[in-house]
All heavy atoms as TSV, in Angstrom:
chain	resi	resn	atom	element	x	y	z
A	1	MET	N	N	20.337	-20.431	9.794
A	1	MET	CA	C	20.606	-19.020	10.022
A	1	MET	C	C	21.310	-18.853	11.412
A	1	MET	O	O	20.765	-19.385	12.366
A	1	MET	CB	C	19.236	-18.363	10.026
A	1	MET	CG	C	19.286	-16.874	10.259
A	1	MET	SD	S	17.618	-16.140	10.347
A	1	MET	CE	C	17.203	-15.992	8.614
A	2	SER	N	N	22.347	-18.146	11.382
A	2	SER	CA	C	23.074	-17.896	12.699
A	2	SER	C	C	22.333	-16.780	13.474
A	2	SER	O	O	21.437	-16.157	13.020
A	2	SER	CB	C	24.478	-17.442	12.421
A	2	SER	OG	O	24.502	-16.135	11.920
A	3	THR	N	N	22.739	-16.747	14.772
A	3	THR	CA	C	22.017	-15.719	15.583
A	3	THR	C	C	22.304	-14.352	15.143
A	3	THR	O	O	21.549	-13.462	15.468
A	3	THR	CB	C	22.546	-16.038	17.083
A	3	THR	OG1	O	23.906	-15.933	17.200
A	3	THR	CG2	C	21.923	-17.250	17.672
A	4	GLU	N	N	23.463	-14.198	14.548
A	4	GLU	CA	C	23.826	-12.843	14.024
A	4	GLU	C	C	22.879	-12.398	12.945
A	4	GLU	O	O	22.691	-11.226	12.686
A	4	GLU	CB	C	25.257	-12.785	13.525
A	4	GLU	CG	C	26.256	-13.030	14.735
A	4	GLU	CD	C	27.708	-13.274	14.179
A	4	GLU	OE1	O	27.955	-13.054	12.969
A	4	GLU	OE2	O	28.489	-13.591	14.955
A	5	ASP	N	N	22.373	-13.381	12.160
A	5	ASP	CA	C	21.487	-13.075	11.064
A	5	ASP	C	C	19.999	-12.831	11.380
A	5	ASP	O	O	19.279	-12.471	10.553
A	5	ASP	CB	C	21.661	-14.145	9.927
A	5	ASP	CG	C	23.063	-14.257	9.305
A	5	ASP	OD1	O	23.757	-13.162	9.410
A	5	ASP	OD2	O	23.457	-15.327	8.955
A	6	ARG	N	N	19.731	-13.307	12.609
A	6	ARG	CA	C	18.259	-13.308	12.886
A	6	ARG	C	C	17.949	-11.857	13.271
A	6	ARG	O	O	18.738	-11.073	13.918
A	6	ARG	CB	C	17.974	-14.123	14.139
A	6	ARG	CG	C	18.136	-15.522	13.772
A	6	ARG	CD	C	17.752	-16.389	15.005
A	6	ARG	NE	N	18.045	-17.804	14.682
A	6	ARG	CZ	C	18.487	-18.750	15.563
A	6	ARG	NH1	N	18.605	-18.355	16.816
A	6	ARG	NH2	N	18.790	-19.910	15.211
A	7	PRO	N	N	16.746	-11.380	12.938
A	7	PRO	CA	C	16.284	-10.088	13.295
A	7	PRO	C	C	16.087	-9.941	14.831
A	7	PRO	O	O	15.795	-10.972	15.447
A	7	PRO	CB	C	15.012	-9.791	12.591
A	7	PRO	CG	C	14.536	-11.209	12.212
A	7	PRO	CD	C	15.719	-11.958	12.143
A	8	ALA	N	N	16.317	-8.823	15.418
A	8	ALA	CA	C	16.174	-8.722	16.829
A	8	ALA	C	C	14.576	-8.804	17.163
A	8	ALA	O	O	13.812	-8.407	16.383
A	8	ALA	CB	C	16.535	-7.285	17.268
A	9	PRO	N	N	14.295	-9.356	18.365
A	9	PRO	CA	C	12.918	-9.501	18.620
A	9	PRO	C	C	12.258	-8.146	18.688
A	9	PRO	O	O	12.923	-7.141	19.168
A	9	PRO	CB	C	12.823	-10.243	19.995
A	9	PRO	CG	C	14.224	-10.155	20.546
A	9	PRO	CD	C	15.202	-9.840	19.362
A	10	SER	N	N	11.018	-7.978	18.383
A	10	SER	CA	C	10.389	-6.649	18.429
A	10	SER	C	C	10.171	-6.299	19.964
A	10	SER	O	O	10.083	-7.065	20.768
A	10	SER	CB	C	9.085	-6.643	17.720
A	10	SER	OG	O	8.162	-7.572	18.356
A	11	MET	N	N	10.397	-4.936	20.026
A	11	MET	CA	C	10.266	-4.354	21.459
A	11	MET	C	C	8.818	-4.076	21.740
A	11	MET	O	O	8.128	-3.396	20.867
A	11	MET	CB	C	11.099	-3.187	21.453
A	11	MET	CG	C	11.194	-2.454	22.813
A	11	MET	SD	S	12.109	-0.945	22.886
A	11	MET	CE	C	13.594	-1.480	21.946
A	12	ARG	N	N	8.300	-4.462	22.862
A	12	ARG	CA	C	6.952	-4.116	23.249
A	12	ARG	C	C	6.858	-2.595	23.493
A	12	ARG	O	O	7.659	-2.040	24.219
A	12	ARG	CB	C	6.624	-5.019	24.554
A	12	ARG	CG	C	5.206	-5.095	24.776
A	12	ARG	CD	C	4.904	-5.969	26.005
A	12	ARG	NE	N	4.205	-5.200	26.907
A	12	ARG	CZ	C	4.065	-5.510	28.119
A	12	ARG	NH1	N	4.658	-6.611	28.629
A	12	ARG	NH2	N	3.428	-4.732	28.980
A	13	THR	N	N	5.756	-2.060	23.054
A	13	THR	CA	C	5.618	-0.583	23.147
A	13	THR	C	C	4.103	-0.201	23.273
A	13	THR	O	O	3.386	-0.920	22.669
A	13	THR	CB	C	6.240	0.195	22.081
A	13	THR	OG1	O	5.994	1.640	22.217
A	13	THR	CG2	C	5.689	-0.197	20.624
A	14	PRO	N	N	3.758	0.720	24.085
A	14	PRO	CA	C	2.403	1.227	24.138
A	14	PRO	C	C	1.957	2.156	23.114
A	14	PRO	O	O	0.749	2.627	23.077
A	14	PRO	CB	C	2.276	1.749	25.509
A	14	PRO	CG	C	3.594	2.451	25.753
A	14	PRO	CD	C	4.548	1.444	25.084
A	15	CYS	N	N	2.880	2.463	22.220
A	15	CYS	CA	C	2.623	3.539	21.272
A	15	CYS	C	C	1.490	3.142	20.339
A	15	CYS	O	O	1.403	2.060	19.743
A	15	CYS	CB	C	3.850	3.798	20.369
A	15	CYS	SG	S	3.631	5.108	19.200
A	16	ILE	N	N	0.453	4.043	20.130
A	16	ILE	CA	C	-0.612	3.940	19.163
A	16	ILE	C	C	-0.484	4.897	17.979
A	16	ILE	O	O	-1.458	4.935	17.280
A	16	ILE	CB	C	-1.912	3.935	19.849
A	16	ILE	CG1	C	-2.181	5.327	20.420
A	16	ILE	CG2	C	-2.145	2.797	20.889
A	16	ILE	CD1	C	-3.693	5.586	20.868
A	17	LYS	N	N	0.631	5.443	17.931
A	17	LYS	CA	C	0.866	6.461	16.919
A	17	LYS	C	C	-0.098	7.705	16.834
A	17	LYS	O	O	-0.520	8.125	15.764
A	17	LYS	CB	C	0.882	5.732	15.480
A	17	LYS	CG	C	1.945	4.670	15.463
A	17	LYS	CD	C	2.648	4.605	14.227
A	17	LYS	CE	C	3.551	3.344	14.163
A	17	LYS	NZ	N	4.431	3.102	15.138
A	18	ALA	N	N	-0.502	8.031	18.057
A	18	ALA	CA	C	-1.371	9.197	18.228
A	18	ALA	C	C	-0.661	10.113	19.179
A	18	ALA	O	O	-1.027	10.085	20.447
A	18	ALA	CB	C	-2.707	8.738	18.768
A	19	CYS	N	N	0.409	10.782	18.843
A	19	CYS	CA	C	1.317	11.442	19.697
A	19	CYS	C	C	0.904	12.921	19.874
A	19	CYS	O	O	1.195	13.812	19.073
A	19	CYS	CB	C	2.759	11.424	19.163
A	19	CYS	SG	S	3.207	9.717	18.992
A	20	ILE	N	N	0.091	13.162	20.884
A	20	ILE	CA	C	-0.277	14.523	21.280
A	20	ILE	C	C	0.048	14.620	22.677
A	20	ILE	O	O	-0.505	13.863	23.584
A	20	ILE	CB	C	-1.729	14.770	20.968
A	20	ILE	CG1	C	-2.035	14.623	19.437
A	20	ILE	CG2	C	-2.154	16.211	21.489
A	20	ILE	CD1	C	-3.437	14.634	19.111
A	21	VAL	N	N	0.814	15.583	23.191
A	21	VAL	CA	C	1.228	15.718	24.557
A	21	VAL	C	C	0.175	16.738	25.327
A	21	VAL	O	O	-0.073	17.842	24.751
A	21	VAL	CB	C	2.628	16.296	24.716
A	21	VAL	CG1	C	3.010	16.481	26.224
A	21	VAL	CG2	C	3.577	15.309	24.161
A	22	ASP	N	N	-0.426	16.301	26.351
A	22	ASP	CA	C	-1.184	17.072	27.147
A	22	ASP	C	C	-0.440	17.971	28.097
A	22	ASP	O	O	0.425	17.516	28.812
A	22	ASP	CB	C	-2.158	16.154	28.087
A	22	ASP	CG	C	-2.881	16.961	29.069
A	22	ASP	OD1	O	-3.613	17.837	28.768
A	22	ASP	OD2	O	-2.956	16.578	30.293
A	23	GLY	N	N	-0.633	19.243	27.822
A	23	GLY	CA	C	0.159	20.236	28.560
A	23	GLY	C	C	0.063	20.279	30.097
A	23	GLY	O	O	0.955	20.600	30.753
A	24	GLU	N	N	-1.063	19.955	30.452
A	24	GLU	CA	C	-1.401	19.842	31.959
A	24	GLU	C	C	-0.662	18.737	32.697
A	24	GLU	O	O	-0.009	18.926	33.670
A	24	GLU	CB	C	-2.883	19.759	32.299
A	24	GLU	CG	C	-3.611	21.005	31.997
A	24	GLU	CD	C	-5.134	20.870	32.164
A	24	GLU	OE1	O	-5.724	19.918	31.482
A	24	GLU	OE2	O	-5.644	21.550	32.907
A	25	SER	N	N	-0.721	17.479	32.212
A	25	SER	CA	C	-0.188	16.376	32.760
A	25	SER	C	C	1.175	16.029	32.324
A	25	SER	O	O	2.006	15.385	32.997
A	25	SER	CB	C	-1.046	15.247	32.496
A	25	SER	OG	O	-1.118	14.804	31.174
A	26	GLY	N	N	1.570	16.521	31.044
A	26	GLY	CA	C	2.865	16.163	30.415
A	26	GLY	C	C	2.918	14.740	29.951
A	26	GLY	O	O	3.945	14.272	29.591
A	27	LEU	N	N	1.684	14.216	29.771
A	27	LEU	CA	C	1.565	12.784	29.201
A	27	LEU	C	C	1.170	12.778	27.775
A	27	LEU	O	O	0.301	13.620	27.335
A	27	LEU	CB	C	0.718	11.961	30.062
A	27	LEU	CG	C	0.950	11.768	31.491
A	27	LEU	CD1	C	-0.276	11.066	32.147
A	27	LEU	CD2	C	2.267	11.026	31.663
A	28	CYS	N	N	1.652	11.777	27.060
A	28	CYS	CA	C	1.149	11.575	25.657
A	28	CYS	C	C	-0.316	11.118	25.836
A	28	CYS	O	O	-0.588	10.159	26.710
A	28	CYS	CB	C	1.992	10.595	24.900
A	28	CYS	SG	S	1.298	9.965	23.356
A	29	MET	N	N	-1.235	11.669	25.057
A	29	MET	CA	C	-2.626	11.280	25.152
A	29	MET	C	C	-2.882	10.036	24.476
A	29	MET	O	O	-3.917	9.363	24.607
A	29	MET	CB	C	-3.527	12.447	24.697
A	29	MET	CG	C	-3.386	13.542	25.556
A	29	MET	SD	S	-4.725	14.872	25.539
A	29	MET	CE	C	-4.948	15.063	23.791
A	30	GLY	N	N	-1.925	9.429	23.649
A	30	GLY	CA	C	-2.170	8.210	23.041
A	30	GLY	C	C	-1.638	6.940	23.906
A	30	GLY	O	O	-2.328	6.015	24.004
A	31	CYS	N	N	-0.544	7.184	24.569
A	31	CYS	CA	C	0.048	6.045	25.190
A	31	CYS	C	C	0.241	6.257	26.764
A	31	CYS	O	O	0.610	5.399	27.496
A	31	CYS	CB	C	1.288	5.643	24.676
A	31	CYS	SG	S	2.678	6.811	24.842
A	32	TYR	N	N	0.129	7.571	27.199
A	32	TYR	CA	C	0.191	7.915	28.599
A	32	TYR	C	C	1.623	7.894	29.102
A	32	TYR	O	O	1.908	7.944	30.345
A	32	TYR	CB	C	-0.765	7.118	29.550
A	32	TYR	CG	C	-2.101	7.001	28.956
A	32	TYR	CD1	C	-2.628	5.753	28.716
A	32	TYR	CD2	C	-2.824	8.092	28.676
A	32	TYR	CE1	C	-3.942	5.599	28.176
A	32	TYR	CE2	C	-4.155	7.952	28.111
A	32	TYR	CZ	C	-4.590	6.717	27.931
A	32	TYR	OH	O	-5.933	6.586	27.342
A	33	ARG	N	N	2.649	7.964	28.270
A	33	ARG	CA	C	4.017	8.003	28.629
A	33	ARG	C	C	4.443	9.422	28.751
A	33	ARG	O	O	3.889	10.345	28.105
A	33	ARG	CB	C	4.966	7.302	27.702
A	33	ARG	CG	C	4.795	5.769	27.758
A	33	ARG	CD	C	5.771	5.179	26.800
A	33	ARG	NE	N	5.339	5.353	25.457
A	33	ARG	CZ	C	6.195	5.049	24.384
A	33	ARG	NH1	N	7.334	4.461	24.483
A	33	ARG	NH2	N	5.749	5.357	23.128
A	34	ARG	N	N	5.363	9.662	29.552
A	34	ARG	CA	C	5.966	11.044	29.589
A	34	ARG	C	C	6.974	11.247	28.498
A	34	ARG	O	O	7.537	10.125	27.924
A	34	ARG	CB	C	6.808	11.204	31.000
A	34	ARG	CG	C	5.909	11.168	32.260
A	34	ARG	CD	C	6.754	11.199	33.510
A	34	ARG	NE	N	5.850	10.962	34.603
A	34	ARG	CZ	C	5.668	9.821	35.297
A	34	ARG	NH1	N	6.302	8.791	34.839
A	34	ARG	NH2	N	4.870	9.771	36.303
A	35	LEU	N	N	7.296	12.456	28.171
A	35	LEU	CA	C	8.209	12.621	27.003
A	35	LEU	C	C	9.555	11.954	27.103
A	35	LEU	O	O	10.052	11.444	26.092
A	35	LEU	CB	C	8.302	14.094	26.706
A	35	LEU	CG	C	7.154	14.853	26.179
A	35	LEU	CD1	C	7.395	16.365	26.012
A	35	LEU	CD2	C	6.641	14.321	24.806
A	36	ASN	N	N	10.151	12.087	28.364
A	36	ASN	CA	C	11.405	11.438	28.525
A	36	ASN	C	C	11.352	9.875	28.357
A	36	ASN	O	O	12.282	9.229	27.929
A	36	ASN	CB	C	12.065	11.759	29.870
A	36	ASN	CG	C	11.235	11.273	31.016
A	36	ASN	OD1	O	10.030	11.259	31.023
A	36	ASN	ND2	N	11.921	10.848	32.083
A	37	GLU	N	N	10.207	9.257	28.681
A	37	GLU	CA	C	10.070	7.853	28.514
A	37	GLU	C	C	9.790	7.584	27.044
A	37	GLU	O	O	10.472	6.498	26.571
A	37	GLU	CB	C	8.773	7.370	29.206
A	37	GLU	CG	C	8.898	7.507	30.828
A	37	GLU	CD	C	7.637	7.398	31.514
A	37	GLU	OE1	O	6.530	7.522	31.011
A	37	GLU	OE2	O	7.700	7.048	32.718
A	38	VAL	N	N	9.102	8.365	26.303
A	38	VAL	CA	C	8.920	8.110	24.869
A	38	VAL	C	C	10.387	8.313	24.166
A	38	VAL	O	O	10.790	7.405	23.443
A	38	VAL	CB	C	8.023	9.095	24.219
A	38	VAL	CG1	C	8.043	9.142	22.667
A	38	VAL	CG2	C	6.644	9.017	24.694
A	39	ALA	N	N	11.093	9.225	24.490
A	39	ALA	CA	C	12.372	9.470	23.896
A	39	ALA	C	C	13.452	8.456	24.157
A	39	ALA	O	O	14.259	8.094	23.386
A	39	ALA	CB	C	13.018	10.842	24.317
A	40	GLY	N	N	13.355	7.897	25.453
A	40	GLY	CA	C	14.426	7.018	25.941
A	40	GLY	C	C	13.915	5.529	25.859
A	40	GLY	O	O	14.677	4.664	26.328
A	41	TRP	N	N	12.764	5.198	25.313
A	41	TRP	CA	C	12.139	3.937	25.369
A	41	TRP	C	C	13.156	2.710	24.841
A	41	TRP	O	O	13.220	1.809	25.485
A	41	TRP	CB	C	10.843	3.891	24.495
A	41	TRP	CG	C	10.006	2.716	24.723
A	41	TRP	CD1	C	9.757	1.682	23.914
A	41	TRP	CD2	C	9.245	2.407	26.001
A	41	TRP	NE1	N	8.960	0.672	24.497
A	41	TRP	CE2	C	8.578	1.231	25.800
A	41	TRP	CE3	C	9.057	3.135	27.164
A	41	TRP	CZ2	C	7.748	0.645	26.682
A	41	TRP	CZ3	C	8.190	2.512	28.021
A	41	TRP	CH2	C	7.569	1.301	27.825
A	42	SER	N	N	13.791	3.029	23.765
A	42	SER	CA	C	14.562	1.983	23.202
A	42	SER	C	C	15.831	1.787	23.985
A	42	SER	O	O	16.508	0.770	23.815
A	42	SER	CB	C	14.956	2.321	21.691
A	42	SER	OG	O	15.714	3.468	21.671
A	43	LYS	N	N	16.297	2.724	24.731
A	43	LYS	CA	C	17.495	2.500	25.594
A	43	LYS	C	C	17.219	2.054	27.109
A	43	LYS	O	O	18.083	1.744	27.797
A	43	LYS	CB	C	18.154	3.919	25.725
A	43	LYS	CG	C	18.780	4.372	24.420
A	43	LYS	CD	C	19.440	5.730	24.595
A	43	LYS	CE	C	20.160	6.125	23.240
A	43	LYS	NZ	N	19.305	6.433	22.092
A	44	MET	N	N	15.887	2.050	27.451
A	44	MET	CA	C	15.512	1.496	28.777
A	44	MET	C	C	15.722	0.001	28.826
A	44	MET	O	O	15.548	-0.742	27.763
A	44	MET	CB	C	14.071	1.845	28.965
A	44	MET	CG	C	13.738	3.278	29.175
A	44	MET	SD	S	12.055	3.676	29.211
A	44	MET	CE	C	11.588	3.197	30.937
A	45	SER	N	N	15.926	-0.504	29.951
A	45	SER	CA	C	15.945	-1.969	30.152
A	45	SER	C	C	14.618	-2.586	29.960
A	45	SER	O	O	13.634	-1.823	30.239
A	45	SER	CB	C	16.557	-2.407	31.520
A	45	SER	OG	O	15.607	-1.977	32.540
A	46	PRO	N	N	14.480	-3.876	29.677
A	46	PRO	CA	C	13.063	-4.465	29.598
A	46	PRO	C	C	12.405	-4.428	30.977
A	46	PRO	O	O	11.162	-4.111	30.866
A	46	PRO	CB	C	13.522	-5.953	29.218
A	46	PRO	CG	C	14.761	-5.832	28.614
A	46	PRO	CD	C	15.643	-4.819	29.243
A	47	GLU	N	N	13.197	-4.392	32.023
A	47	GLU	CA	C	12.614	-4.257	33.360
A	47	GLU	C	C	11.948	-2.870	33.645
A	47	GLU	O	O	10.851	-2.773	34.128
A	47	GLU	CB	C	13.444	-4.620	34.416
A	47	GLU	CG	C	13.949	-6.069	34.449
A	47	GLU	CD	C	15.075	-6.278	33.473
A	47	GLU	OE1	O	15.625	-5.363	32.896
A	47	GLU	OE2	O	15.279	-7.518	33.187
A	48	ALA	N	N	12.657	-1.806	33.195
A	48	ALA	CA	C	12.134	-0.553	33.220
A	48	ALA	C	C	10.926	-0.194	32.318
A	48	ALA	O	O	9.978	0.339	32.717
A	48	ALA	CB	C	13.325	0.417	32.912
A	49	ARG	N	N	11.092	-0.826	31.029
A	49	ARG	CA	C	9.893	-0.699	30.342
A	49	ARG	C	C	8.685	-1.352	30.889
A	49	ARG	O	O	7.505	-0.906	30.757
A	49	ARG	CB	C	10.166	-1.255	28.866
A	49	ARG	CG	C	11.101	-0.302	28.011
A	49	ARG	CD	C	11.225	-0.728	26.569
A	49	ARG	NE	N	11.680	-2.066	26.302
A	49	ARG	CZ	C	12.906	-2.355	26.211
A	49	ARG	NH1	N	13.875	-1.530	26.195
A	49	ARG	NH2	N	13.288	-3.682	25.969
A	50	ASP	N	N	8.882	-2.525	31.379
A	50	ASP	CA	C	7.721	-3.265	32.006
A	50	ASP	C	C	7.113	-2.420	33.239
A	50	ASP	O	O	5.986	-2.375	33.367
A	50	ASP	CB	C	8.197	-4.591	32.486
A	50	ASP	CG	C	8.450	-5.560	31.372
A	50	ASP	OD1	O	8.020	-5.351	30.278
A	50	ASP	OD2	O	9.044	-6.664	31.632
A	51	ALA	N	N	8.061	-1.722	33.980
A	51	ALA	CA	C	7.471	-1.039	35.077
A	51	ALA	C	C	6.658	0.155	34.589
A	51	ALA	O	O	5.572	0.501	35.187
A	51	ALA	CB	C	8.721	-0.479	35.919
A	52	VAL	N	N	7.065	0.773	33.461
A	52	VAL	CA	C	6.229	1.856	32.933
A	52	VAL	C	C	4.957	1.439	32.415
A	52	VAL	O	O	3.921	1.922	32.625
A	52	VAL	CB	C	7.095	2.584	31.884
A	52	VAL	CG1	C	6.225	3.661	31.004
A	52	VAL	CG2	C	8.310	3.315	32.388
A	53	MET	N	N	5.037	0.267	31.677
A	53	MET	CA	C	3.810	-0.355	31.179
A	53	MET	C	C	2.874	-0.663	32.132
A	53	MET	O	O	1.655	-0.435	31.976
A	53	MET	CB	C	4.248	-1.631	30.270
A	53	MET	CG	C	5.043	-1.452	29.076
A	53	MET	SD	S	4.073	-0.651	27.682
A	53	MET	CE	C	3.154	-2.143	27.228
A	54	ALA	N	N	3.220	-1.104	33.336
A	54	ALA	CA	C	2.392	-1.464	34.370
A	54	ALA	C	C	1.685	-0.182	35.045
A	54	ALA	O	O	0.553	-0.254	35.532
A	54	ALA	CB	C	3.149	-2.149	35.581
A	55	GLU	N	N	2.361	1.018	34.932
A	55	GLU	CA	C	1.822	2.181	35.490
A	55	GLU	C	C	0.824	2.984	34.513
A	55	GLU	O	O	-0.102	3.704	34.904
A	55	GLU	CB	C	2.894	3.204	35.648
A	55	GLU	CG	C	3.640	3.254	37.006
A	55	GLU	CD	C	4.606	4.413	37.050
A	55	GLU	OE1	O	4.167	5.572	36.719
A	55	GLU	OE2	O	5.801	4.173	37.486
A	56	LEU	N	N	0.915	2.596	33.242
A	56	LEU	CA	C	0.047	3.393	32.213
A	56	LEU	C	C	-1.363	3.428	32.382
A	56	LEU	O	O	-1.937	4.497	32.355
A	56	LEU	CB	C	0.431	2.911	30.839
A	56	LEU	CG	C	1.892	3.051	30.381
A	56	LEU	CD1	C	2.138	2.522	28.977
A	56	LEU	CD2	C	2.347	4.498	30.455
A	57	PRO	N	N	-2.051	2.272	32.804
A	57	PRO	CA	C	-3.516	2.378	32.937
A	57	PRO	C	C	-3.861	3.427	34.059
A	57	PRO	O	O	-4.969	4.100	33.916
A	57	PRO	CB	C	-3.910	0.952	33.330
A	57	PRO	CG	C	-2.784	0.107	32.824
A	57	PRO	CD	C	-1.551	0.853	32.882
A	58	SER	N	N	-3.141	3.545	35.104
A	58	SER	CA	C	-3.597	4.471	36.110
A	58	SER	C	C	-3.255	5.952	35.762
A	58	SER	O	O	-3.845	6.841	36.319
A	58	SER	CB	C	-2.825	4.199	37.446
A	58	SER	OG	O	-1.437	4.376	37.340
A	59	ARG	N	N	-2.354	6.177	34.816
A	59	ARG	CA	C	-1.971	7.497	34.362
A	59	ARG	C	C	-3.162	8.014	33.490
A	59	ARG	O	O	-3.268	9.321	33.443
A	59	ARG	CB	C	-0.742	7.457	33.537
A	59	ARG	CG	C	0.469	7.111	34.199
A	59	ARG	CD	C	1.688	7.257	33.377
A	59	ARG	NE	N	2.942	6.891	34.052
A	59	ARG	CZ	C	4.141	6.891	33.494
A	59	ARG	NH1	N	4.206	7.363	32.223
A	59	ARG	NH2	N	5.170	6.547	34.189
A	60	ARG	N	N	-4.058	7.297	32.904
A	60	ARG	CA	C	-5.036	7.764	32.076
A	60	ARG	C	C	-5.947	8.822	32.846
A	60	ARG	O	O	-6.321	9.861	32.342
A	60	ARG	CB	C	-5.911	6.661	31.611
A	60	ARG	CG	C	-6.992	7.043	30.612
A	60	ARG	CD	C	-7.754	5.821	30.121
A	60	ARG	NE	N	-8.396	6.069	28.842
A	60	ARG	CZ	C	-9.583	6.655	28.745
A	60	ARG	NH1	N	-10.176	7.052	29.791
A	60	ARG	NH2	N	-10.135	6.734	27.538
A	61	SER	N	N	-6.104	8.582	34.190
A	61	SER	CA	C	-6.913	9.416	34.919
A	61	SER	C	C	-6.313	10.728	35.159
A	61	SER	O	O	-6.956	11.762	35.717
A	61	SER	CB	C	-7.297	8.749	36.334
A	61	SER	OG	O	-6.021	8.662	37.081
A	62	LEU	N	N	-5.084	11.017	34.780
A	62	LEU	CA	C	-4.372	12.285	34.927
A	62	LEU	C	C	-4.760	13.209	33.816
A	62	LEU	O	O	-4.322	14.375	33.949
A	62	LEU	CB	C	-2.786	12.075	35.126
A	62	LEU	CG	C	-2.351	11.237	36.260
A	62	LEU	CD1	C	-0.855	10.912	36.115
A	62	LEU	CD2	C	-2.744	11.777	37.519
A	63	ILE	N	N	-5.339	12.746	32.857
A	63	ILE	CA	C	-5.741	13.565	31.713
A	63	ILE	C	C	-7.252	13.773	31.685
A	63	ILE	O	O	-8.053	12.859	31.906
A	63	ILE	CB	C	-5.359	12.943	30.368
A	63	ILE	CG1	C	-3.769	12.633	30.320
A	63	ILE	CG2	C	-5.741	13.774	29.121
A	63	ILE	CD1	C	-3.371	11.824	29.141
A	64	ARG	N	N	-7.644	15.004	31.589
A	64	ARG	CA	C	-9.158	15.367	31.685
A	64	ARG	C	C	-9.873	14.566	30.556
A	64	ARG	O	O	-9.506	14.484	29.438
A	64	ARG	CB	C	-9.426	16.929	31.434
A	64	ARG	CG	C	-8.900	17.671	32.654
A	64	ARG	CD	C	-9.401	19.103	32.687
A	64	ARG	NE	N	-8.542	19.859	31.678
A	64	ARG	CZ	C	-9.035	20.781	31.074
A	64	ARG	NH1	N	-10.193	21.201	31.136
A	64	ARG	NH2	N	-8.154	21.460	30.250
A	65	PRO	N	N	-10.977	14.124	30.930
A	65	PRO	CA	C	-11.787	13.143	30.011
A	65	PRO	C	C	-12.254	13.799	28.736
A	65	PRO	O	O	-12.233	13.171	27.679
A	65	PRO	CB	C	-13.050	12.768	30.846
A	65	PRO	CG	C	-12.650	12.988	32.259
A	65	PRO	CD	C	-11.688	14.064	32.253
A	66	GLU	N	N	-12.559	15.057	28.825
A	66	GLU	CA	C	-12.890	15.791	27.522
A	66	GLU	C	C	-11.751	15.788	26.530
A	66	GLU	O	O	-11.985	15.874	25.308
A	66	GLU	CB	C	-13.527	17.128	27.748
A	66	GLU	CG	C	-12.506	18.172	28.432
A	66	GLU	CD	C	-12.478	18.163	29.974
A	66	GLU	OE1	O	-13.023	17.204	30.604
A	66	GLU	OE2	O	-12.114	19.151	30.534
A	67	LYS	N	N	-10.541	15.866	27.064
A	67	LYS	CA	C	-9.379	15.793	26.074
A	67	LYS	C	C	-9.223	14.405	25.409
A	67	LYS	O	O	-8.941	14.270	24.341
A	67	LYS	CB	C	-8.104	16.218	26.823
A	67	LYS	CG	C	-8.047	17.641	27.210
A	67	LYS	CD	C	-6.751	17.841	27.934
A	67	LYS	CE	C	-6.596	19.321	28.315
A	67	LYS	NZ	N	-5.332	19.618	29.016
A	68	LEU	N	N	-9.421	13.353	26.315
A	68	LEU	CA	C	-9.333	11.995	25.833
A	68	LEU	C	C	-10.451	11.541	24.785
A	68	LEU	O	O	-10.323	10.687	24.125
A	68	LEU	CB	C	-9.357	11.040	27.008
A	68	LEU	CG	C	-8.073	11.172	27.866
A	68	LEU	CD1	C	-8.326	10.203	29.172
A	68	LEU	CD2	C	-6.881	10.680	27.109
A	69	ALA	N	N	-11.515	12.332	24.845
A	69	ALA	CA	C	-12.673	12.115	23.989
A	69	ALA	C	C	-12.324	12.030	22.483
A	69	ALA	O	O	-12.930	11.228	21.722
A	69	ALA	CB	C	-13.862	12.993	24.260
A	70	MET	N	N	-11.275	12.832	22.124
A	70	MET	CA	C	-10.803	12.742	20.672
A	70	MET	C	C	-10.252	11.451	20.320
A	70	MET	O	O	-10.185	11.226	19.034
A	70	MET	CB	C	-9.953	13.898	20.459
A	70	MET	CG	C	-8.532	13.700	21.022
A	70	MET	SD	S	-7.309	14.964	20.506
A	70	MET	CE	C	-7.905	16.454	21.343
A	71	PHE	N	N	-9.947	10.527	21.270
A	71	PHE	CA	C	-9.338	9.329	20.898
A	71	PHE	C	C	-10.341	8.075	20.993
A	71	PHE	O	O	-10.062	6.978	20.740
A	71	PHE	CB	C	-8.168	8.955	21.842
A	71	PHE	CG	C	-7.040	9.897	21.594
A	71	PHE	CD1	C	-6.836	11.032	22.382
A	71	PHE	CD2	C	-6.133	9.692	20.611
A	71	PHE	CE1	C	-5.716	11.857	22.299
A	71	PHE	CE2	C	-5.088	10.558	20.424
A	71	PHE	CZ	C	-4.940	11.613	21.105
A	72	SER	N	N	-11.580	8.436	21.353
A	72	SER	CA	C	-12.677	7.430	21.428
A	72	SER	C	C	-13.193	7.085	20.092
A	72	SER	O	O	-13.271	7.835	19.205
A	72	SER	CB	C	-13.691	7.821	22.331
A	72	SER	OG	O	-13.177	8.144	23.588
């Protein structure tokens, strides 16, 4: 199989297919990305995606806990 025939490697993503945007923080309550990050994810460099992925755990605290309870 030539390199042209091989499927592209899958792109790492934090998406959990629970796309609800929190109006207060502007973050997706499923993956904690901003809308512009969600929309441009496939066009971002691997380094830019890695930088966003590194930030995501700390972004969770920007959404009120009672809103996040629906995902528990």
